[in-house]
N, C-alpha and C positions, 0 to 999 in steps of 0.2 A: 319774278312777276314784273311785267312792263307797265308803262304808264297807262295803257289802255284799260287796265283793270281798275284804275282809280280816277280816271277822267273820261268825259265823253268828248266827242269831236264834232265840229260843224262840217258842212260839206266841203269847205276848203282845206280841211285837215287840221285846222287850228284847235288847240286845246281850249275848252270852254268849261270853267268851273262854275258850279251852280250858285256859289255865294263867295264873292271876293273876300269878305271878312274872314271866312273859314279857310279859304285857299292859303292864306298866310301861314297857317299852322303846318302845312306840308314842308318837306325839306326843300329849301330854295334851290338846291342843286339838282332837284328832280325827285318825284315821288317814288322812283324805282331805287333810290339810294337810302340807306339808313342814316339817321341823325348821328352826328359825332359829338360826344360830350366835350364841352369847353372847360370842364372843371379841372383846375390844376391839382397835382398830387398833394400839395401842401394843405389844401382844404380838406381832403379826405383824411389825411393823417391827423389834422387838428380835431376833426369830428370824432375819430377813433379815440383819441386821448380823452376828449370831453366825456364820451359815453361811458368808458370804463371808470373814469373818475366819478361820474354820477352814481354808478352802482356802488362803488366803494364808500362814497359819502353816506348813502342810505344804509349800508352795512354797519357803519359806525353806530347807528341808532338801534340796530336790531340783532346783530349776530356776529359771529367771528368767521363764518364761512358761508358761501352761497353756491348751491348746487343747481345747475341749469340743464334742463333737457329740452325745453322749448327751443326749436331752431331759430325762432325770431329773437328770443333773448340772447342766444349764443351769437347771432349776427350782430346784435346791438353791442354786446360786450367786446367782441374780438374782430368784427367784420369777417368772420369765418363762415363760409357757406359751402355746404356739401350735402347734396340730396335732401334739400329742405322738406319737400313734400313727403318723401318716403320716410324720413325720420320723424315726421309729425305723428306717424302711427306705428313706427318701429323704433323703440328707444335704443338706438345703436351707437350714439355718440353723445357726449355730455361735457360740461365744463365745471370745474371747481375753483372758485376764487376765494383766497384767504384774505381777510381784512388786513392782517399784518404779515402776509407771506405771499407766495407766488400765485399767479393765475395759470392754471393748468388746463389744457385742452386734452380730453380723452377722445382721440379721433378713431373713426372707423378704420379697421386694419387695412393697410395698403394705400390709404388716402392721406397719409401724414404730409406729403409734399404739397398738398393744396394750400397749406398754411404758411408757406415760406414768405418771409417779408412782413408778416403781420406783427406790429410792434407790441401789442398788448399781451401776447402769449409768452409766458416765461418758460414754459415746458410743455412738450407734447408727448403723451403716452398713448399706447394702444388702449382702446376702450375695452372694458370687460362687459360684454353683452350677456344678458340672461333672459332675452325674450324667447318665448316658446318656439317661434318660427325656426330658430337655429339651435336652441338648447334642448328642446324636446324633454325627454325624461331626465336630462341633466340640469334642469332649471335650478333645483335646490342647491346643487353643488356650486354652480356658477354664481348664483345669488349670494351665497355665503362668501365666495372669494371677492366679489364686488363690494359687499358690505364691509368686509374686513379692511379692504384697501381704503375706501372712503373714510371710514371711522378712524383708521390709524392716522391718516393725513390730518384730519381735523383735530384729533387729540394731541398730536405732536406739535402742530403749528398754530392752532387756534388759541386765543386768549380765554375762551370758554367753550362749552360744548353745545352752543346754540347754532344750529345749522338751518339756514333758510333754503327751501326747496320750491321750485316752481311747479314741476309736474313729476309725479312718481306713482307707480303702481302700488297698491296697498302692501304687497309682500315686501317691496323694497323699503317702504316706510317702517314697517314692523321690524325688519332686520336691523335698520339703523338705530331705532329706539331701543332694541334689545342689546345694542352695543353701547348704550349709555348716552346717545346723542338726543338733544331736545330739538325737535323739528318746529320751525315757524314758517309762516307763509312767505315764500319767495316770489310768488307772482305779484302780490301787492307791492312788494319792495321794487320789483323790476318795473312795473307799470308806473308807479309814482316817479321813479327815476326817469323813465322815458318821456313823461308828460311835459317836461320843460326842455325846449330845444335850444341849441346853440345857433349862432349865425351861420356856422359852417353846415350844420344839419339842414337849415332852411335853404341854403344854396343847393345842396344835394337834392332836397325835395322839389325845389323849383324845376330842376332838370327832369326829374321823374314826371312832373306835371306837364312839362314841355313835350315829352315823348308821348304821354297819354293823349294830349290834345292833338298831336299829329295822327295818332290812331283814330281819334274821334273824327278828324277831318276826312280820313279815308272812309270811315263808316258813313259819314254824311254824304259823300260823293256816290256811294253805291246803294243808297237807300231809294231804290227804284222798284216799281212794280215787277213782280216775278221773282224777286230775291227771297230767299228764306231767312228767317231770323238767324240761323247758324252762320249763313254766309256773311251777313253783316257783322256779326260778333267776331268772326274770324279775323277781320281786318285789324281789330284792336290787339288780338293775340299776336298777329304777324308783326305789327309795328313794335310792340313791346319786346318780343323775342329777338328781333334783329338789331335792336338798339341796346341790348345788354340787360333787359329786364328779366323778371323772375316768373311770376304766375298771376292768374286772375283768381281771386278768392271765391267768386260766385259765377253764375251763368245767367245774370239778370238782364236779358234783353228780350222783350216781347213786343207784339204789335196787335193793333185792333182790339177785339174783345178779349184777347189773351193778356192784355195789360191789367185786367181787373177780374178777380182779385190779384194783388201784387204777389210776388215771390214765385210765380211760375218761371221755370227755366226755359232758355231759348230752345227752339225745336226746329223741325223741318217745315213749319208753317210757311206757306207762300204768301207774302204780304201784298195787299192790294193798294192801288192808288188812293191817297187821302186818308188811309188808316194812320193812327198815331203810333209811332215807334218810340218806346221809352226804355231807358237802360240806366244801369248803375255800374261804373267801371270796376270798383274794388280791385284795382290793379297794383300789384307789387312790382315795382319797376326797377330801373337802374339804381345801383347802390343800396338796394333793399328797401327803399322808401315807398310809401303808399300814395297813390293818386286816386282818391275816392270821389269821383265826379258823376253827376247825373244830368242828363238832358232828355228832352222829348221833342220830336219834330214829326212832320207828316211825311208819309211815303210819297216820293215824287216831288216833295217840297211845294205842294200846292197850298193855296190859302186854307187856313183852318176853318172848320164849320163853326157856327155860332156856339155850339156846346163846347167844342174844343177850345175856342177863345175864352169862354167863361172859366173853364177849369184852369187853363194856362195862366190867366190873369190872377186867379186866386193863389196859385202856387207861387208866382212871382211876388205877390203881395206878402205872403208868409215869409219867404226868403228875405226880402228886403226889410221887413219889420223886425224880424228876429236878429238879423245881421246888425241893424242899427243899435241894438241894445248892448252888444258885447263890449266889455271893457274890463281891465284888471280890477279885482276887488269886488266884483258882482257875484253874490252867492247864487248857487243854483236855485234856491227858493225865490230870491228876488227876480232872477231871470224869468222863472215860471210865472210869477205874478204879473209881469209886464208883457209876457209873450203874446203873440198873435193867437186869437181865439178862432179855432176852426169851426165853421158853421155846422149846424146840426146835421144837415143832409150829407155832409162829407164824413161825419164821425165814424160810421161803421167801416169805412175803407181807409182809415188813417194809417200813417206810419207812426209807430209808437215813440220813436226818438225824435226830439227836436234838435239836439246837438250830440256830437260825440267827438272824442279825441282821435287824432290820427298821427301816426309816426311811421314805424315799419310795418304797421297794420292798423286796423281800427283798434282803438285802445281806450283806457280810462281817460276822462270821465264819460259816462253816458248820462244824458239828461233827457228824461222822458217828456213827451208832449203833455200839455196841461191836464187832459182827462185821466192820464195815467201817472201823474206826478206823485200820488200818495205812496208809491212804492220806490221813490227815488232815494239815492244815497245823499248824504250831505256833502258839501264841498264849495269851492269858490273858483271862479275863473281867474287864472293867473297870467301875468305877462310871459310871453314866449311859449305859451301853449299853442298848438295847432288844433283848431276845431273845425268840424264839418257841420254846416247848417243844412237841414233836411226839409224837404216838402214832398208829400204825396197827396194829390187831390183827385178824388173820384166820387161818384155817387152811384146809386142803383142803376144798372143798365148802361153806364157810361164807360168810356175808356179811362185810363189813369194817366195823369201827368206826374212824372217823377223829375224833380230838380234837386240839385245839391251843389254847394260850393265849399271850397276849402280855404280857411282863413288863418292868418297869424294874429295872435293877440299882441298888440303893440301898447306902448305906454298910454296912448290916447283912445284906443278903440280896436278895430279889426281891419286888417289889410287882406283883401282877397289875393290868393296865390294863383288861382286859375283865371283865365281871361277869355276862354272860348265863348263866343257870343250866344246870348239867349236868342230865342226866336222872336219875331215881331208878329204877335197874334193879330 
């Protein structure tokens, strides 16, 4: 893809970017080249050690072994990545970490070499898969072999028979219980471990956000009349993929009337000048970290209408108000009591979350918007959490404005990790 796909040119042939503030997010070596990570290897190695240590520290409180099937948790534990999307719905690889013993990766057969050089893995074994896709009428036999293997390791090397598990089909859970293991919730253990970030993790996350914002700059530049929603969304995929990223969790880019109600997925709708384009990146980028950013702007970058300005200003007000509340030691209930109150006319179209955690994906905690807070969990904002502050503003018959920023909780408040400019309504 050459530069003409991301820049327009005046009659003299000179490149003209539509907003110099946003041009800065493209690769300074040229938009036709991928960004190159400046992260030294020592930062990644330090983050790997920290993450595995976080899991082991949580295991001390709950169990003698941890069985992981969720590919995001496996990536967190070992930095091991192999067919992550496929293994989200095909349980074909897993990890078993012993509190007082080795950390074992059970890898998809033939892919063991993908884990060379990963320091947290003590042993690699071939996975024993019992999914129906490959086992068919042999599921029962293969399930028994798998359960014998896992239970034998835990019984021989664990201090007790408490096994934490993040994701497991009912048949697997029953098989392990029948072999004398006591199963506890491994997803809670993993998410609580993941919720507190090290400085090295933040450095890795900053790079993912840098890549995401380069993709957003590409999206901004091609947001012209006649483009489809999918064409604009593809620019983010392109930048993420060529810069070493992973995937996009959603397809949340819409325009005009299709922005309301929210959660419609991008389509072949051809966008018209002046229509609002709104999106949520949900991007799993380089090093497996998430950049979850939302922006809204007009097609053709024309001045907003009076209604668009009203909605955009309300969304900014919500973001800035709630952002200013964040600090360590603030309980979710206290945040809710002080949070921005969404006007009644916007209530039917609200985004139910005011805040959520972010790491290698959207994660715990989730803090509901004030009208929905009666179903919120208890908890407290802690230093070194990364939280996303959300806003979705719309009313009957209007377009939606979607804004979101990603912040690090510091000793004194919140530091924004993203810097891509807001619009000037």
